[in-house]
C-alpha positions as CSV (number, residue, x, y, z in Angstrom):
1,M,0.0,0.0,0.0
2,A,1.2,3.5,-0.8
3,V,2.4,5.7,2.0
4,G,2.6,9.4,2.3
5,V,-0.6,10.1,0.3
6,P,-1.4,13.8,0.3
7,S,-4.2,14.6,2.7
8,S,-6.0,16.5,-0.1
9,L,-6.7,13.3,-2.0
10,N,-10.4,12.5,-1.5
11,F,-12.5,9.6,-2.7
12,L,-16.2,8.8,-2.7
13,V,-17.1,5.1,-2.4
14,V,-20.7,4.3,-3.4
15,G,-22.0,1.1,-1.9
16,G,-21.7,0.0,1.7
17,G,-21.4,-3.7,1.2
18,L,-18.3,-5.9,1.3
19,G,-16.4,-4.4,-1.6
20,G,-17.2,-0.8,-0.7
21,A,-16.3,-1.2,2.9
22,L,-13.0,-2.9,2.2
23,L,-12.0,-0.4,-0.5
24,A,-12.8,2.5,1.9
25,L,-10.7,0.9,4.6
26,H,-7.6,0.5,2.4
27,L,-7.9,4.1,1.0
28,A,-8.3,5.5,4.5
29,E,-5.4,3.4,5.8
30,A,-3.2,5.0,3.1
31,G,-4.1,8.5,4.4
32,A,-6.8,9.5,1.9
33,Q,-10.0,11.3,2.8
34,V,-12.9,8.9,2.2
35,E,-16.7,9.2,2.1
36,L,-18.6,5.9,2.1
37,A,-22.2,6.2,0.8
38,G,-24.6,3.3,1.5
39,G,-27.0,1.7,3.9
40,P,-26.4,-1.1,6.3
41,M,-25.1,-4.4,4.9
42,S,-28.4,-6.1,5.8
43,A,-30.0,-3.9,3.1
44,G,-27.8,-5.5,0.4
45,A,-26.5,-8.9,-0.7
46,T,-23.5,-8.9,1.8
47,G,-25.8,-9.0,4.8
48,W,-27.5,-12.3,3.8
49,S,-24.5,-14.0,2.2
50,Y,-23.1,-17.4,3.4
51,G,-19.8,-15.6,3.8
52,G,-17.8,-18.6,2.6
53,V,-14.2,-18.2,1.4
54,P,-13.5,-21.1,-1.1
55,W,-9.9,-20.2,-1.5
56,W,-9.1,-23.6,-3.0
57,G,-11.5,-23.2,-6.0
58,V,-10.0,-20.3,-7.9
59,G,-7.8,-21.9,-10.6
60,S,-4.1,-22.3,-11.2
61,D,-3.4,-19.2,-13.3
62,E,-1.7,-16.1,-11.9
63,L,-5.0,-14.6,-10.7
64,G,-6.1,-17.9,-9.2
65,Q,-2.8,-18.0,-7.2
66,L,-3.4,-14.5,-6.0
67,L,-7.0,-15.3,-4.9
68,A,-5.9,-18.4,-3.1
69,T,-4.2,-16.0,-0.6
70,A,-7.7,-14.8,0.5
71,P,-7.5,-16.5,4.0
72,S,-4.2,-14.7,4.8
73,H,-5.8,-11.4,3.7
74,W,-8.8,-12.0,6.0
75,H,-6.6,-12.9,8.9
76,A,-4.4,-9.8,8.3
77,L,-7.5,-7.6,8.2
78,Q,-8.7,-9.1,11.4
79,D,-5.3,-8.6,13.1
80,R,-5.4,-4.9,12.1
81,C,-9.1,-4.1,12.6
82,G,-10.2,-6.4,15.5
83,D,-12.9,-9.0,15.2
84,L,-14.5,-9.1,11.7
85,G,-16.4,-12.3,12.3
86,V,-13.8,-14.5,10.5
87,N,-13.7,-18.1,11.6
88,S,-12.6,-21.5,10.3
89,C,-15.3,-24.1,9.7
90,N,-16.0,-27.1,7.5
91,L,-17.9,-27.2,4.2
92,W,-20.1,-30.2,3.2
93,L,-20.6,-30.5,-0.5
94,H,-23.6,-32.9,-0.6
95,W,-25.4,-34.8,-3.2
96,S,-28.7,-36.6,-3.3
97,E,-29.5,-40.2,-3.9
98,L,-31.3,-39.1,-7.1
99,D,-28.4,-37.2,-8.6
100,S,-26.6,-38.7,-11.6
101,S,-23.7,-40.9,-10.4
102,A,-21.7,-39.9,-13.4
103,A,-22.1,-36.2,-12.6
104,V,-21.2,-36.8,-8.9
105,A,-18.1,-38.8,-10.0
106,A,-17.0,-36.0,-12.4
107,A,-17.5,-33.3,-9.7
108,R,-15.5,-35.3,-7.1
109,A,-12.7,-35.8,-9.7
110,A,-12.6,-32.1,-10.2
111,L,-12.2,-31.6,-6.4
112,D,-9.4,-34.1,-6.4
113,A,-7.6,-32.1,-9.1
114,L,-7.8,-28.7,-7.4
115,P,-4.4,-27.0,-7.6
116,Q,-4.4,-26.0,-3.9
117,Q,-5.1,-29.6,-2.9
118,P,-7.3,-29.0,0.2
119,R,-7.9,-32.0,2.5
120,L,-11.0,-33.9,1.3
121,E,-13.0,-36.3,3.5
122,H,-15.8,-38.5,2.3
123,L,-18.9,-38.6,4.5
124,S,-21.8,-41.1,4.1
125,A,-25.4,-40.1,4.8
126,E,-25.0,-41.8,8.2
127,D,-22.0,-39.7,9.0
128,L,-24.0,-36.6,8.1
129,W,-26.9,-37.6,10.2
130,S,-24.6,-38.3,13.2
131,A,-22.7,-35.0,12.9
132,E,-25.9,-32.9,12.3
133,P,-29.0,-34.3,14.1
134,L,-31.3,-32.0,12.0
135,C,-30.2,-34.0,8.9
136,Q,-31.5,-37.2,10.3
137,G,-33.5,-39.0,7.6
138,A,-32.5,-36.7,4.8
139,A,-32.2,-38.5,1.4
140,L,-28.5,-37.8,1.0
141,G,-26.1,-39.8,-1.1
142,G,-23.1,-38.5,0.8
143,A,-20.9,-35.4,1.0
144,I,-17.3,-34.2,0.6
145,Q,-16.0,-32.4,3.7
146,M,-13.5,-29.6,3.0
147,P,-11.7,-27.0,5.0
148,Y,-13.5,-23.6,4.8
149,L,-13.3,-20.1,6.1
150,R,-16.5,-18.2,6.9
151,V,-17.0,-14.5,7.5
152,D,-20.2,-13.8,9.6
153,P,-21.8,-10.8,7.9
154,D,-23.1,-9.4,11.2
155,G,-19.7,-9.7,12.8
156,F,-18.1,-8.1,9.8
157,Q,-20.5,-5.2,9.9
158,R,-19.8,-4.4,13.5
159,G,-16.0,-4.7,13.1
160,I,-15.6,-2.8,9.9
161,D,-17.9,0.0,11.1
162,Q,-15.6,0.5,14.1
163,A,-12.4,0.4,12.0
164,L,-13.8,2.9,9.5
165,Q,-14.9,5.2,12.3
166,R,-11.4,5.1,13.8
167,L,-9.9,6.0,10.4
168,G,-12.2,9.0,10.0
169,V,-14.2,7.7,7.1
170,T,-17.4,9.8,6.6
171,R,-20.6,7.8,6.3
172,L,-23.3,9.0,4.0
173,P,-26.7,7.6,3.2
174,P,-27.3,5.9,-0.2
175,L,-26.9,8.3,-3.1
176,D,-29.1,8.6,-6.2
177,A,-27.7,9.4,-9.6
178,A,-28.3,13.2,-9.3
179,S,-26.4,13.4,-6.0
180,L,-23.6,11.3,-7.3
181,S,-23.3,13.5,-10.3
182,Q,-23.0,16.6,-8.1
183,R,-20.4,15.0,-5.9
184,L,-18.2,14.1,-8.8
185,E,-17.3,17.7,-9.1
186,Y,-15.7,17.8,-5.6
187,V,-13.8,14.5,-5.3
188,D,-10.7,13.2,-7.0
189,A,-12.5,10.0,-7.9
190,A,-15.7,8.1,-7.1
191,V,-16.0,4.3,-7.2
192,L,-19.2,2.4,-7.8
193,C,-19.3,-0.6,-5.5
194,A,-23.1,-0.8,-5.5
195,G,-23.5,-4.3,-6.9
196,A,-26.7,-4.8,-8.9
197,L,-27.6,-1.1,-8.4
198,S,-24.5,0.0,-10.4
199,A,-26.2,-0.6,-13.7
200,P,-29.2,1.7,-13.1
201,L,-26.9,4.3,-11.7
202,L,-24.9,4.3,-14.9
203,Q,-28.0,4.4,-17.0
204,Q,-29.3,7.4,-15.1
205,L,-25.9,9.1,-15.6
206,D,-26.2,8.4,-19.4
207,L,-23.1,6.2,-19.2
208,P,-23.0,2.7,-20.8
209,R,-23.2,-0.4,-18.8
210,P,-20.3,-2.8,-19.2
211,S,-21.4,-5.6,-21.5
212,V,-20.5,-8.4,-19.1
213,L,-22.3,-6.9,-16.1
214,R,-25.5,-8.8,-15.1
215,F,-27.6,-9.4,-12.0
216,S,-29.9,-12.0,-10.6
217,W,-32.4,-12.0,-7.7
218,A,-31.2,-14.1,-4.8
219,G,-33.5,-15.5,-2.1
220,V,-32.7,-17.0,1.3
221,L,-34.7,-17.9,4.3
222,Q,-33.7,-16.9,7.8
223,I,-34.7,-19.1,10.8
224,E,-34.0,-17.6,14.1
225,R,-33.5,-19.2,17.5
226,L,-32.2,-22.4,15.9
227,Q,-28.6,-23.5,15.6
228,L,-26.7,-26.1,13.6
229,T,-25.0,-28.6,15.9
230,S,-22.1,-29.0,13.4
231,K,-21.5,-25.3,12.8
232,T,-21.0,-26.4,9.2
233,I,-21.9,-24.8,5.8
234,I,-23.8,-27.2,3.7
235,M,-23.9,-26.7,-0.1
236,P,-24.7,-28.8,-3.2
237,L,-21.9,-30.6,-4.9
238,L,-23.7,-30.1,-8.2
239,G,-24.7,-26.4,-7.7
240,Q,-26.1,-24.8,-10.9
241,R,-25.8,-21.0,-10.3
242,R,-22.2,-20.6,-11.5
243,Q,-22.8,-22.4,-14.8
244,R,-26.0,-20.4,-15.3
245,Q,-24.0,-17.2,-14.8
246,L,-21.6,-18.2,-17.6
247,A,-24.4,-18.8,-20.1
248,D,-26.0,-16.1,-22.2
249,A,-29.4,-17.8,-21.8
250,G,-31.0,-20.7,-19.9
251,Q,-33.4,-21.5,-17.2
252,A,-35.0,-18.6,-15.4
253,L,-34.7,-20.1,-11.9
254,V,-31.8,-22.0,-10.3
255,L,-32.3,-23.5,-6.8
256,D,-29.1,-24.5,-5.0
257,P,-30.2,-26.0,-1.7
258,G,-27.8,-25.0,1.1
259,I,-27.7,-24.3,4.8
260,C,-25.4,-22.1,6.9
261,P,-25.2,-20.4,10.2
262,G,-27.2,-17.1,9.9
263,P,-25.8,-13.6,10.5
264,G,-25.5,-13.2,14.2
265,G,-27.2,-16.5,14.9
266,G,-30.0,-18.8,13.6
267,I,-29.6,-20.5,10.2
268,L,-30.0,-19.5,6.6
269,I,-31.6,-21.7,4.0
270,G,-31.1,-21.1,0.3
271,Q,-30.5,-19.9,-2.3
272,T,-32.7,-19.3,-5.3
273,S,-31.3,-17.3,-8.2
274,W,-33.8,-15.7,-10.7
275,F,-32.4,-14.5,-14.0
276,D,-35.5,-13.1,-15.6
277,Q,-36.7,-10.5,-13.1
278,S,-36.3,-6.8,-13.4
279,L,-34.7,-4.8,-10.6
280,E,-38.1,-3.2,-9.9
281,H,-39.9,-6.5,-9.3
282,S,-38.6,-9.2,-7.0
283,P,-39.8,-12.8,-7.4
284,E,-43.2,-13.5,-5.9
285,P,-42.5,-13.9,-2.2
286,Q,-45.0,-16.5,-1.0
287,A,-44.0,-19.0,-3.7
288,E,-40.3,-18.2,-3.1
289,Q,-40.7,-18.9,0.6
290,Q,-42.4,-22.2,0.0
291,R,-39.8,-23.3,-2.5
292,L,-36.9,-22.5,-0.1
293,M,-38.6,-24.1,2.9
294,A,-39.1,-27.3,0.9
295,A,-35.4,-27.3,0.0
296,G,-34.5,-26.7,3.6
297,Q,-36.7,-29.5,4.9
298,G,-35.2,-31.8,2.3
299,L,-31.7,-31.3,3.9
300,L,-32.9,-30.9,7.5
301,P,-36.0,-33.1,8.0
302,Q,-35.9,-32.5,11.7
303,L,-36.5,-28.8,11.5
304,P,-39.1,-28.0,14.2
305,S,-42.4,-26.9,12.7
306,A,-42.5,-23.9,15.0
307,A,-39.2,-22.6,13.7
308,C,-40.3,-23.1,10.1
309,S,-43.5,-21.1,10.6
310,A,-41.4,-18.2,11.8
311,A,-39.0,-18.2,8.8
312,R,-38.3,-14.8,7.1
313,L,-37.6,-14.4,3.4
314,H,-34.8,-12.1,2.3
315,Q,-34.6,-11.2,-1.4
316,R,-31.7,-9.2,-2.8
317,P,-30.4,-8.4,-6.3
318,V,-26.9,-9.7,-6.8
319,A,-24.4,-8.5,-9.4
320,Y,-22.2,-10.9,-11.4
321,T,-20.3,-10.9,-14.7
322,T,-20.6,-13.4,-17.6
323,D,-16.9,-14.2,-17.3
324,L,-17.0,-14.5,-13.5
325,L,-14.3,-11.8,-13.2
326,P,-14.9,-8.6,-11.3
327,L,-15.2,-5.2,-13.0
328,M,-12.5,-2.8,-11.8
329,G,-11.0,0.5,-13.0
330,P,-12.0,3.8,-14.6
331,L,-14.8,4.2,-17.0
332,P,-13.5,5.6,-20.4
333,E,-16.6,7.8,-20.7
334,C,-16.1,9.5,-17.3
335,S,-12.6,9.9,-16.0
336,K,-13.6,10.4,-12.4
337,L,-15.9,7.4,-12.1
338,H,-14.6,3.9,-11.5
339,L,-16.2,0.4,-10.9
340,F,-15.4,-2.1,-8.3
341,T,-18.2,-4.6,-8.6
342,G,-19.4,-7.8,-10.2
343,F,-17.9,-10.3,-7.6
344,S,-18.9,-13.9,-8.2
345,V,-17.1,-15.2,-5.1
346,A,-17.0,-12.0,-3.2
347,F,-15.5,-13.2,0.1
348,V,-12.5,-14.5,-1.9
349,Q,-12.1,-11.7,-4.5
350,A,-12.9,-8.5,-2.5
351,P,-10.3,-8.8,0.3
352,V,-7.5,-9.6,-2.2
353,L,-8.4,-7.1,-4.8
354,A,-9.5,-4.1,-2.6
355,P,-5.8,-3.2,-1.8
356,L,-4.9,-3.4,-5.5
357,M,-7.8,-1.2,-6.4
358,A,-6.9,1.3,-3.7
359,Q,-3.3,1.3,-4.9
360,A,-4.3,2.0,-8.5
361,L,-6.6,4.8,-7.4
362,L,-3.9,6.4,-5.3
363,T,-1.1,6.2,-7.9
364,G,-3.0,6.1,-11.3
365,D,-1.2,3.0,-12.3
366,W,-3.7,0.4,-13.6
367,K,-1.2,-2.0,-15.2
368,P,-1.3,-4.7,-12.4
369,L,-5.1,-5.0,-12.9
370,S,-4.8,-4.9,-16.6
371,C,-2.4,-7.9,-16.5
372,F,-5.2,-9.9,-14.7
373,G,-7.8,-8.9,-17.3
374,L,-9.9,-7.2,-14.7
375,L,-10.2,-3.7,-16.1
376,N,-13.7,-2.6,-17.3
377,R,-14.7,-4.4,-20.4
């Protein structure tokens, strides 16, 4: 990180989620004056994310090797800032008795070939039932247990807010396009970290949206006052969301049944991903809740009926790119406006790339990001 940054350098970061908060932190640590505009993380996708850090699933190229260092970045952040809700846990990648045996075998072979070679352990359905009593009776074919790192969104919100306050970062409410346009006159640079809301902001500013930027509506269920005995994140081995994001067209709805500890307690069930809804219209909530509850009860047949009846649905638009690489760097059409958005595996990508983004903003040198193919496209 650059040192000795002139105190006159000032930045506006638009979006209070994971990417915006980490970018504001690195800019402020380097001595810049920073304004962070956005609501609480619970208002966006970060607040209802699983918070998983799959550092071992990022490829063997130069960018993949960089992203594989995500755990060390998280631990360094926590050493500097205090508790950010970062903890080690296990991941269960499960499959059903009804899943294709060939597809399961191919997915397991891909895990065996991961360049980071994480420790893999096969678990039978009986092993899963024993480790997590709420799974008792689930029609599971088995699971692969893998090492995992999880960032609790609630703990991250508390810790990062305290760190930003200590650094003198000014908090602002969410900005509309007119307010953003006015503030561009008074800052050295503004960065859109607003996730799915970045596209309409660009449109309202009469700026083109990057061709690879997309969004889907994500849905999860929150069940309070109920804990997983295993403290494990449960996700499908044959998850469909990633492949659907890579496709130009395909099914409108993808349901990847998963379970994880909820922000600040309880559990989360989900998620659904809708690819045919406008930003103005979220998926129909009653059908969405029923769909997610059925998926949750399929994994956790022993869920108490009282807990299920009190479940709360959370729906948020989520940004992604069709090449699964983040969008970073200046917009050619507006020299003061930059993007830092489109994270497909945000809790891996954002902590590693935020310091590189901050360095580029402070120095004007975008070559390191250009080498990774991450500049706006």
